C-alpha positions in Angstrom: -24.2 22.9 -24.8 -23.2 26.5 -25.3 -20.4 26.4 -27.9 -17.4 28.6 -27.3 -15.6 27.6 -30.5 -16.6 25.8 -33.6 -14.1 24.2 -36.0 -15.2 23.9 -39.6 -13.6 21.6 -42.2 -14.7 20.3 -45.6 -13.7 17.0 -47.3 -14.8 15.2 -50.3 -13.9 11.6 -49.4 -10.9 9.5 -48.9 -9.4 10.3 -52.3 -9.6 14.1 -52.2 -8.8 16.9 -49.9 -9.6 18.1 -46.3 -9.6 21.8 -45.8 -10.3 23.9 -42.7 -12.3 27.1 -43.0 -9.3 29.1 -41.8 -6.9 27.4 -44.3 -4.6 26.0 -41.6 -5.5 22.5 -42.7 -5.3 21.8 -46.4 -4.3 18.1 -46.9 -4.5 15.6 -49.7 -6.5 12.5 -48.6 -5.8 8.9 -49.8 -6.7 5.4 -48.7 -3.8 3.9 -46.7 -2.0 1.0 -48.5 -3.5 -1.4 -45.9 -6.9 -0.5 -47.4 -5.8 -0.9 -51.0 -4.8 2.7 -51.6 -1.6 4.4 -52.7 -1.0 6.0 -49.3 -0.1 9.3 -50.9 -2.1 11.4 -48.5 -3.4 11.4 -45.0 -6.6 9.6 -44.0 -9.4 10.1 -41.5 -7.9 7.6 -39.0 -4.7 9.7 -38.9 -6.6 12.9 -38.5 -8.8 11.4 -35.7 -5.6 10.0 -34.0 -4.0 13.4 -34.0 -7.0 15.2 -32.8 -7.8 12.7 -30.0 -4.1 12.6 -28.8 -4.0 16.4 -28.7 -7.3 16.7 -26.9 -6.5 13.9 -24.4 -3.1 15.4 -23.6 -4.7 18.8 -23.0 -7.4 17.2 -20.8 -4.7 15.3 -18.9 -3.0 18.7 -18.2 -6.2 20.0 -16.7 -6.7 16.9 -14.6 -3.0 16.8 -13.5 -3.2 20.5 -12.4 -6.3 19.7 -10.3 -4.5 16.7 -8.8 -1.2 18.6 -8.4 0.7 16.1 -10.5 3.7 17.1 -12.7 3.2 15.8 -16.2 5.8 18.0 -17.9 7.6 14.9 -19.2 4.5 13.0 -20.3 3.3 12.5 -23.9 0.2 10.9 -25.4 -0.1 8.7 -28.5 -3.4 7.7 -30.0 -3.5 4.6 -32.2 -6.7 4.5 -34.2 -7.6 1.2 -35.9 -10.3 0.6 -38.5 -11.8 -2.8 -39.1 -14.9 -4.7 -39.9 -17.7 -4.3 -37.5 -19.2 -7.7 -36.8 -22.5 -6.2 -35.6 -23.5 -4.7 -38.9 -20.9 -5.7 -41.5 -19.7 -2.1 -41.9 -16.5 -0.6 -40.4 -15.7 0.4 -36.9 -12.9 2.1 -35.0 -10.9 1.1 -31.9 -8.4 3.3 -30.1 -5.3 2.5 -27.9 -4.4 5.6 -25.9 -0.7 5.3 -24.8 0.7 7.7 -22.2 4.5 7.8 -21.9 5.1 8.7 -18.3 8.2 9.3 -16.2 8.9 6.9 -13.3 6.8 8.8 -10.7 3.7 8.2 -12.8 4.2 4.5 -13.5 1.7 1.8 -12.3 -1.5 2.7 -10.5 -0.8 6.4 -10.2 -0.5 6.8 -14.0 -3.4 4.5 -14.7 -5.6 6.5 -12.3 -4.6 9.7 -14.0 -5.5 8.2 -17.4 -8.9 7.0 -16.2 -9.7 10.4 -14.8 -8.6 12.0 -18.0 -10.7 9.6 -20.1 -13.7 10.6 -18.0 -13.0 14.3 -18.6 -11.7 14.5 -22.2 -14.3 15.8 -24.8 -13.2 13.2 -27.4 -13.5 10.4 -24.9 -17.0 11.6 -23.9 -18.0 11.8 -27.6 -16.8 8.3 -28.3 -17.9 6.6 -25.0 -20.1 3.6 -25.7 -19.3 3.7 -29.5 -15.6 3.0 -29.7 -13.5 0.7 -27.6 -10.7 2.7 -26.0 -7.8 0.9 -24.3 -5.7 3.0 -21.8 -2.0 2.0 -21.6 0.8 3.5 -19.3 4.3 3.2 -20.7 
């Protein structure tokens, strides 16, 4: 791959900070309460969800333009879950990708758009075969 952009961020664990090299991100990190933390900061799952949702929505825009589909009223929500991985006893992730579509994109038309987007999205490509991703049309 020939990189056209490289994002750089540094973090020091779930109880610290995440900072991007350009200073646009400078966030306190904390374990969520569900994992025994105080929840007083963001966490890697939230950061991944935000990045994946943004990337997927952008990729869907590209696919929709190619297919001549209007998605101006669509939005994408990524739900990232963390849990025990039965295979190795560590932790694993799962994603539910929800697309809120207007009436003309409900049913098979919307699902086909999501599947094409999932095949095209860089985050989806990076996680394929590693993370279960469920596509949902709402």
